[in-house]
Backbone as CSV, one residue per row, in Angstrom:
resi,resn,N_x,N_y,N_z,CA_x,CA_y,CA_z,C_x,C_y,C_z
1,MET,-17.811,2.079,2.166,-16.540,1.609,2.658,-15.969,2.683,3.591
2,LYS,-15.612,2.270,4.780,-15.075,3.228,5.752,-13.574,3.421,5.540
3,LYS,-13.119,4.603,5.882,-11.696,4.901,5.774,-11.007,4.388,7.031
4,ASN,-9.941,3.625,6.861,-9.240,3.096,8.032,-7.735,3.374,8.022
5,ILE,-7.271,4.202,7.084,-5.875,4.641,7.119,-5.852,6.157,7.002
6,GLY,-4.833,6.766,7.561,-4.733,8.219,7.580,-4.173,8.795,6.292
7,THR,-4.080,10.109,6.272,-3.633,10.816,5.081,-2.163,10.550,4.774
8,ILE,-1.316,10.592,5.786,0.115,10.355,5.562,0.345,8.915,5.113
9,ASN,-0.330,7.978,5.750,-0.241,6.571,5.364,-0.717,6.395,3.927
10,SER,-1.766,7.093,3.558,-2.296,7.011,2.209,-1.289,7.528,1.183
11,MET,-0.664,8.653,1.480,0.326,9.221,0.556,1.549,8.313,0.413
12,MET,1.955,7.690,1.508,3.086,6.756,1.458,2.741,5.533,0.606
13,ARG,1.517,5.046,0.739,1.100,3.891,-0.067,1.046,4.235,-1.550
14,ILE,0.557,5.425,-1.871,0.475,5.835,-3.275,1.869,5.972,-3.873
15,SER,2.770,6.656,-3.173,4.110,6.866,-3.736,4.891,5.554,-3.821
16,GLY,4.807,4.732,-2.797,5.491,3.439,-2.849,4.907,2.518,-3.901
17,GLY,3.597,2.515,-4.017,2.932,1.677,-5.015,3.268,2.090,-6.435
18,LEU,3.286,3.405,-6.691,3.638,3.877,-8.033,5.089,3.568,-8.357
19,THR,5.963,3.673,-7.374,7.376,3.334,-7.590,7.528,1.865,-7.950
20,LEU,6.882,1.011,-7.179,6.953,-0.433,-7.423,6.330,-0.795,-8.766
21,LEU,5.214,-0.172,-9.079,4.533,-0.443,-10.337,5.382,0.004,-11.529
22,ALA,5.967,1.204,-11.447,6.801,1.702,-12.544,8.039,0.844,-12.737
23,TRP,8.672,0.440,-11.631,9.874,-0.380,-11.740,9.564,-1.727,-12.398
24,SER,8.476,-2.368,-11.961,8.163,-3.693,-12.505,7.729,-3.605,-13.965
25,ILE,7.014,-2.558,-14.342,6.607,-2.407,-15.735,7.825,-2.129,-16.622
26,ALA,8.743,-1.293,-16.132,9.961,-1.028,-16.903,10.792,-2.298,-17.065
27,LYS,10.854,-3.098,-16.015,11.603,-4.359,-16.076,10.952,-5.326,-17.067
28,MET,9.603,-5.370,-17.058,8.907,-6.264,-17.990,9.037,-5.783,-19.436
29,ALA,9.149,-4.466,-19.659,9.300,-3.954,-21.019,10.684,-4.257,-21.575
30,LYS,11.665,-4.357,-20.666,13.043,-4.596,-21.072,13.301,-6.071,-21.397
31,GLU,12.727,-6.958,-20.618,12.915,-8.397,-20.815,11.565,-9.098,-20.786
32,GLU,11.591,-10.376,-21.038,10.340,-11.136,-21.040,9.763,-11.210,-19.626
33,PRO,8.455,-10.918,-19.480,7.855,-10.920,-18.136,7.883,-12.304,-17.502
34,ILE,8.192,-12.317,-16.217,8.148,-13.556,-15.452,7.154,-13.366,-14.318
35,GLY,6.875,-14.415,-13.593,5.865,-14.376,-12.544,6.157,-13.390,-11.435
36,GLY,7.424,-13.267,-11.044,7.787,-12.358,-9.963,7.529,-10.904,-10.312
37,GLN,7.820,-10.532,-11.540,7.584,-9.156,-11.962,6.090,-8.854,-12.075
38,MET,5.333,-9.824,-12.525,3.879,-9.651,-12.593,3.297,-9.508,-11.188
39,PHE,3.815,-10.290,-10.248,3.354,-10.207,-8.863,3.668,-8.838,-8.268
40,LEU,4.872,-8.317,-8.504,5.240,-7.002,-7.990,4.394,-5.900,-8.622
41,ALA,4.061,-6.033,-9.895,3.192,-5.054,-10.544,1.804,-5.073,-9.911
42,PHE,1.309,-6.255,-9.618,0.003,-6.385,-8.973,0.022,-5.785,-7.572
43,MET,1.089,-6.053,-6.821,1.191,-5.509,-5.459,1.301,-3.984,-5.477
44,GLY,2.037,-3.443,-6.432,2.138,-1.994,-6.562,0.790,-1.364,-6.887
45,ALA,0.046,-1.987,-7.800,-1.283,-1.479,-8.148,-2.234,-1.567,-6.965
46,GLN,-2.106,-2.618,-6.161,-2.948,-2.775,-4.979,-2.656,-1.671,-3.957
47,LYS,-1.385,-1.349,-3.752,-1.025,-0.288,-2.808,-1.515,1.077,-3.288
48,VAL,-1.466,1.332,-4.584,-1.996,2.585,-5.114,-3.502,2.653,-4.868
49,ALA,-4.206,1.562,-5.111,-5.652,1.541,-4.885,-5.987,1.756,-3.413
50,GLU,-5.208,1.153,-2.504,-5.439,1.356,-1.075,-5.220,2.817,-0.696
51,GLY,-4.205,3.445,-1.257,-3.935,4.839,-0.947,-5.008,5.771,-1.472
52,VAL,-5.527,5.492,-2.648,-6.549,6.350,-3.247,-7.871,6.238,-2.478
53,THR,-8.224,5.030,-2.061,-9.501,4.834,-1.364,-9.402,5.021,0.142
54,ASN,-8.194,5.151,0.689,-7.976,5.259,2.144,-8.537,4.054,2.894
55,TYR,-8.501,2.904,2.282,-9.023,1.686,2.900,-8.047,0.544,2.664
56,CYS,-7.660,-0.129,3.743,-6.783,-1.296,3.646,-7.541,-2.503,4.177
57,PRO,-7.765,-3.522,3.360,-8.515,-4.684,3.834,-7.797,-5.466,4.933
58,MET,-6.461,-5.497,4.904,-5.731,-6.219,5.952,-5.850,-5.507,7.295
59,THR,-5.798,-4.178,7.286,-5.972,-3.410,8.512,-7.365,-3.640,9.083
60,ASP,-8.351,-3.702,8.204,-9.726,-3.948,8.642,-9.880,-5.372,9.168
61,MET,-9.269,-6.342,8.491,-9.407,-7.735,8.887,-8.795,-8.001,10.263
62,PHE,-7.632,-7.415,10.528,-6.974,-7.626,11.813,-7.430,-6.647,12.886
63,GLY,-8.276,-5.697,12.539,-8.802,-4.748,13.506,-7.767,-3.781,14.040
64,LEU,-6.770,-3.449,13.246,-5.702,-2.568,13.709,-6.146,-1.121,13.841
65,ASP,-7.226,-0.744,13.166,-7.688,0.631,13.254,-8.519,0.888,14.507
66,LYS,-8.876,-0.151,15.234,-9.720,-0.002,16.413,-8.931,0.069,17.721
67,LYS,-7.630,-0.166,17.662,-6.814,-0.135,18.873,-6.556,1.305,19.297
68,PRO,-6.670,1.598,20.580,-6.413,2.971,21.026,-4.924,3.308,20.944
69,VAL,-4.662,4.561,20.692,-3.287,5.036,20.621,-2.825,5.365,22.029
70,GLN,-1.678,4.827,22.424,-1.158,5.080,23.759,-0.489,6.451,23.791
71,LYS,-0.697,7.148,24.887,-0.054,8.448,25.053,1.378,8.231,25.478
72,PRO,2.299,9.078,25.017,3.702,8.926,25.427,3.872,9.217,26.917
73,ILE,4.826,8.536,27.520,5.120,8.715,28.941,5.931,9.991,29.106
74,THR,5.449,10.878,29.953,6.176,12.123,30.216,6.760,12.088,31.609
75,MET,7.882,12.719,31.789,8.521,12.743,33.103,8.462,14.120,33.687
């Protein structure tokens, strides 16, 4: 599996995913789990997995990692 996201992007995905996962698990522990909380827990776990592996399937599917980066315009 090729890496298609950078280090900073990976760290952001891990921290955001863990935050979302912790919040949804705490919410489910407090009250009866509903579908929305289960979905958010799944999405948080998916973002953590993407950050750990440095691979995003959506980025690969849309080919966003293959586009050249434009240089800023200087005056």
